PLY file of the C-alpha trace (Angstrom):
ply
format ascii 1.0
element vertex 314
property float x
property float y
property float z
element edge 313
property int vertex1
property int vertex2
end_header
29.67 -6.88 7.39
30.62 -3.62 5.72
33.38 -1.60 7.32
32.22 1.06 9.77
33.88 4.46 9.80
35.41 5.31 13.19
33.79 8.05 15.23
35.55 11.40 15.03
36.04 13.17 18.33
38.07 13.43 21.50
38.58 10.24 23.53
37.19 10.39 27.05
37.29 8.13 30.09
34.16 6.25 31.12
33.00 3.56 33.54
31.30 0.53 32.05
28.99 -1.51 34.29
28.00 -4.99 33.17
25.81 -7.43 35.05
27.56 -10.73 35.80
25.15 -13.57 36.52
27.89 -15.65 38.14
28.58 -13.16 40.92
25.02 -11.80 40.95
26.20 -8.22 40.69
27.55 -5.49 38.47
31.19 -5.41 37.44
32.92 -2.15 36.62
35.54 -1.60 33.96
37.26 1.68 33.13
37.19 2.23 29.39
38.03 4.89 26.84
35.35 5.91 24.37
34.69 8.42 21.61
31.13 9.73 21.39
29.80 11.33 18.24
28.45 14.85 18.83
25.33 14.30 16.73
22.66 11.63 16.99
21.77 9.40 14.07
18.51 7.86 15.30
15.67 8.85 17.61
12.77 7.05 19.26
9.90 8.08 21.50
11.94 8.10 24.70
15.60 7.88 23.72
18.11 9.25 21.25
20.94 7.19 19.76
24.56 8.21 19.12
27.46 6.37 17.52
30.19 5.51 19.98
33.50 3.71 19.67
35.08 1.84 22.56
38.87 1.96 22.24
40.91 -1.13 23.08
44.58 -0.52 22.33
44.81 0.15 18.60
41.35 -1.27 17.94
37.95 0.34 18.00
34.71 -1.48 18.77
31.77 0.18 16.98
28.86 0.63 19.37
25.74 2.69 19.89
24.97 4.76 23.00
21.35 5.34 23.95
20.38 8.30 26.14
17.01 9.22 27.54
15.80 12.46 25.96
14.52 13.85 29.25
16.35 13.68 32.55
15.46 10.46 34.34
16.58 8.82 37.59
19.63 6.61 37.22
17.42 3.63 38.05
15.78 3.85 34.63
19.07 3.37 32.81
19.81 0.26 34.88
16.26 -0.94 34.24
16.89 -0.81 30.48
20.07 -2.88 30.76
18.50 -5.33 33.19
15.44 -5.80 30.98
17.57 -6.73 27.98
19.66 -9.13 30.06
16.56 -10.89 31.43
15.13 -11.07 27.90
18.32 -12.76 26.69
18.01 -15.35 29.45
14.55 -16.18 28.11
16.14 -16.40 24.66
18.66 -18.95 25.91
15.81 -21.08 27.27
13.87 -20.69 24.01
16.92 -21.84 22.03
17.08 -25.11 24.00
13.83 -26.13 22.35
13.39 -27.42 18.82
12.76 -24.10 17.13
13.43 -23.20 13.47
15.60 -20.20 14.36
17.69 -19.32 17.39
17.32 -15.83 18.83
19.55 -13.58 20.93
19.54 -10.13 22.49
22.60 -7.93 22.14
24.87 -7.64 25.15
24.20 -4.31 26.85
26.05 -2.39 29.57
25.55 0.85 31.47
28.10 3.54 30.67
28.87 6.44 33.00
30.47 9.47 31.35
31.90 11.53 34.24
32.76 14.61 32.16
29.16 14.83 30.93
27.65 13.69 34.24
25.50 11.33 32.22
24.50 7.67 32.06
23.53 5.72 28.97
23.27 2.16 27.77
25.81 0.91 25.24
25.71 -2.12 22.97
27.42 -3.34 19.79
26.48 -1.73 16.49
24.78 -4.17 14.16
24.42 -3.65 10.43
21.48 -4.74 8.35
17.81 -3.99 7.93
16.24 -3.11 11.26
12.74 -4.54 11.72
10.20 -4.09 14.51
8.02 -7.20 14.92
5.71 -6.23 17.77
5.46 -3.48 20.36
4.57 -3.17 24.03
0.95 -2.26 23.31
-0.12 -5.45 21.52
0.52 -4.33 17.96
1.75 -7.04 15.60
3.91 -5.46 12.90
5.23 -8.41 10.86
4.11 -11.92 9.97
7.37 -13.45 11.18
6.45 -16.43 13.38
9.58 -16.53 15.56
9.18 -13.19 17.44
5.51 -13.85 18.19
6.18 -17.40 19.36
9.10 -16.16 21.49
6.87 -13.62 23.26
4.25 -16.32 23.87
6.98 -18.66 25.16
8.21 -16.13 27.72
4.71 -15.76 29.12
4.26 -19.50 29.62
7.86 -20.11 30.73
7.47 -17.54 33.53
4.24 -19.16 34.74
2.38 -16.28 33.12
4.08 -13.71 35.37
6.08 -11.86 32.71
5.98 -11.26 28.97
8.87 -10.15 26.76
7.64 -8.03 23.86
8.66 -5.03 21.75
10.73 -7.47 19.72
12.92 -5.67 17.19
16.36 -5.86 15.65
18.32 -7.19 12.70
17.49 -10.76 11.74
17.28 -12.77 14.96
19.57 -10.38 16.86
17.18 -8.34 18.98
17.53 -5.19 21.05
15.41 -2.78 23.14
12.84 -5.30 24.38
10.18 -4.51 26.95
9.00 -6.77 29.73
5.50 -6.57 31.20
5.18 -8.02 34.70
1.84 -9.20 36.08
2.07 -6.78 39.00
3.47 -3.91 36.92
6.66 -3.57 38.95
10.21 -3.33 37.62
11.51 -3.25 34.04
11.29 0.47 33.41
8.71 2.93 32.18
7.43 0.73 29.34
6.12 -1.94 31.72
2.35 -1.75 31.25
1.71 -4.55 33.70
-1.34 -6.77 33.31
-2.83 -4.36 30.78
0.21 -4.79 28.53
0.01 -8.57 28.86
-3.70 -8.51 27.99
-3.04 -6.40 24.91
-0.64 -9.05 23.65
-3.14 -11.80 24.41
-5.89 -10.03 22.46
-3.85 -9.78 19.27
-1.74 -12.94 19.40
-2.52 -15.74 16.97
-0.67 -18.97 17.71
1.52 -20.12 14.82
3.34 -23.32 13.90
6.18 -22.60 16.35
3.77 -22.04 19.24
2.13 -25.36 18.43
5.48 -27.09 18.04
6.43 -25.87 21.54
3.08 -27.13 22.89
2.22 -23.64 24.14
-1.41 -23.47 25.29
-3.71 -21.04 23.48
-3.98 -17.64 25.13
-7.68 -17.35 24.37
-10.27 -20.10 24.60
-9.85 -23.60 26.00
-7.18 -26.16 25.21
-8.14 -29.16 23.14
-7.40 -32.60 24.57
-4.53 -32.92 22.09
-3.06 -29.57 23.14
-3.36 -30.47 26.82
-1.63 -33.82 26.29
1.17 -32.14 24.31
1.71 -29.50 27.00
1.76 -32.01 29.86
4.22 -34.21 28.00
6.44 -31.21 27.33
6.34 -30.21 31.01
7.17 -33.74 32.13
10.17 -33.91 29.81
11.36 -30.51 30.97
11.46 -31.72 34.59
13.91 -34.50 33.82
17.54 -33.98 34.93
19.51 -31.86 32.50
16.44 -30.49 30.74
17.31 -26.97 31.90
13.80 -25.98 33.07
12.01 -26.07 36.43
8.74 -24.91 37.96
8.32 -21.43 39.38
7.88 -21.29 43.14
7.95 -17.50 43.23
7.12 -16.35 39.73
8.16 -12.71 39.98
11.34 -13.49 41.94
12.61 -16.29 39.73
11.17 -15.67 36.24
11.65 -19.37 35.51
15.22 -18.49 34.67
18.62 -19.52 35.92
18.92 -19.29 39.72
21.66 -16.71 39.35
19.11 -14.15 38.12
17.15 -14.16 41.36
18.90 -11.08 42.75
18.00 -9.17 39.59
14.37 -10.19 39.92
14.32 -9.18 43.58
15.70 -5.77 42.64
13.00 -5.43 40.01
10.31 -6.17 42.58
11.74 -3.54 44.91
11.86 -1.08 42.05
15.56 -0.47 42.63
18.39 -1.00 40.16
20.91 -3.59 41.34
24.29 -1.93 41.71
22.79 1.54 42.10
24.90 2.07 45.22
27.91 2.33 42.93
26.85 5.89 42.14
26.58 8.87 44.40
23.11 10.50 44.21
23.04 13.64 42.12
20.46 15.80 40.42
19.70 14.84 36.82
21.09 17.30 34.31
18.96 18.87 31.57
19.61 17.46 28.12
21.18 20.65 26.80
23.68 20.66 29.67
24.65 17.04 29.13
25.27 17.47 25.42
27.06 20.80 25.38
28.29 21.38 21.87
25.96 18.76 20.41
22.77 19.33 18.48
19.60 19.08 20.56
17.27 16.57 18.84
13.86 17.57 17.61
10.98 16.69 19.90
13.15 16.33 23.00
10.10 16.58 25.23
9.14 12.93 24.42
8.35 10.40 27.11
5.17 8.41 27.52
4.93 4.80 28.52
4.14 3.39 25.10
7.57 2.84 23.67
8.50 4.52 20.43
11.65 2.66 19.54
15.06 4.21 19.94
16.78 1.35 18.19
19.78 1.77 15.92
18.29 1.36 12.49
20.80 0.54 9.82
20.03 0.19 6.17
21.30 -2.92 4.39
0 1
1 2
2 3
3 4
4 5
5 6
6 7
7 8
8 9
9 10
10 11
11 12
12 13
13 14
14 15
15 16
16 17
17 18
18 19
19 20
20 21
21 22
22 23
23 24
24 25
25 26
26 27
27 28
28 29
29 30
30 31
31 32
32 33
33 34
34 35
35 36
36 37
37 38
38 39
39 40
40 41
41 42
42 43
43 44
44 45
45 46
46 47
47 48
48 49
49 50
50 51
51 52
52 53
53 54
54 55
55 56
56 57
57 58
58 59
59 60
60 61
61 62
62 63
63 64
64 65
65 66
66 67
67 68
68 69
69 70
70 71
71 72
72 73
73 74
74 75
75 76
76 77
77 78
78 79
79 80
80 81
81 82
82 83
83 84
84 85
85 86
86 87
87 88
88 89
89 90
90 91
91 92
92 93
93 94
94 95
95 96
96 97
97 98
98 99
99 100
100 101
101 102
102 103
103 104
104 105
105 106
106 107
107 108
108 109
109 110
110 111
111 112
112 113
113 114
114 115
115 116
116 117
117 118
118 119
119 120
120 121
121 122
122 123
123 124
124 125
125 126
126 127
127 128
128 129
129 130
130 131
131 132
132 133
133 134
134 135
135 136
136 137
137 138
138 139
139 140
140 141
141 142
142 143
143 144
144 145
145 146
146 147
147 148
148 149
149 150
150 151
151 152
152 153
153 154
154 155
155 156
156 157
157 158
158 159
159 160
160 161
161 162
162 163
163 164
164 165
165 166
166 167
167 168
168 169
169 170
170 171
171 172
172 173
173 174
174 175
175 176
176 177
177 178
178 179
179 180
180 181
181 182
182 183
183 184
184 185
185 186
186 187
187 188
188 189
189 190
190 191
191 192
192 193
193 194
194 195
195 196
196 197
197 198
198 199
199 200
200 201
201 202
202 203
203 204
204 205
205 206
206 207
207 208
208 209
209 210
210 211
211 212
212 213
213 214
214 215
215 216
216 217
217 218
218 219
219 220
220 221
221 222
222 223
223 224
224 225
225 226
226 227
227 228
228 229
229 230
230 231
231 232
232 233
233 234
234 235
235 236
236 237
237 238
238 239
239 240
240 241
241 242
242 243
243 244
244 245
245 246
246 247
247 248
248 249
249 250
250 251
251 252
252 253
253 254
254 255
255 256
256 257
257 258
258 259
259 260
260 261
261 262
262 263
263 264
264 265
265 266
266 267
267 268
268 269
269 270
270 271
271 272
272 273
273 274
274 275
275 276
276 277
277 278
278 279
279 280
280 281
281 282
282 283
283 284
284 285
285 286
286 287
287 288
288 289
289 290
290 291
291 292
292 293
293 294
294 295
295 296
296 297
297 298
298 299
299 300
300 301
301 302
302 303
303 304
304 305
305 306
306 307
307 308
308 309
309 310
310 311
311 312
312 313
């Protein structure tokens, strides 16, 4: 990895909130960061800045992602929660015999008291940034792994949720979107059943889908496909297989039991840990970024996601 130039600017104190699946809650850590005054990437809903987290004499290169328009604090927590849930699906996917392992970058919520602003923060990754599919059913690349992973999440959650908007560098993904069957939780990009149907209409099962014995999303299963799927399900129920049936699909997501509180919060439409912050009125973008350049097209929004990832050339 090529060396990354440190961010120039004045260090400032911040609060970093990270979800801990072991305690089923958000942990808070006081950190010191330096935020660049100008953005270097922009998507449909968010704008991206370089940020360094300072640890002693070291700097950890990161990216900070802010909503362009003022949004309730819940939305920032939704973004972090969505990526964490997506990574839990990735861990389950990796337990299978798949050609390539996948992972989602660790993401936290950062509160910047001096700016009265919240953002998500994650490690900076270098390389060619590629978008494989979006949250509206569009297939962008012919890479089999992202498409099979999205299909896997749908089946693994008993067809209650679908992870899509797969993008990132190599098999390190970021900024996913989750559609839930009832349309609740997971932020503004959750298109609900309509989003799931859009994926179904464009998805073509590939060799990885077949290797995982995933049933076709359109049409009927062949006898061979049915036998493969039933055998896979039977094996997954054996002790130590790391998979179990869903008894409450939206509440459990067919994930580790420790994620149940996150799922419950998603159903309620409330961000877990939101009580850590005192309610306050959202600040206009120009007020939050005093001294910084206002990005072009700051009136963005919309539910169809337009990226906001940190694209880095090779």
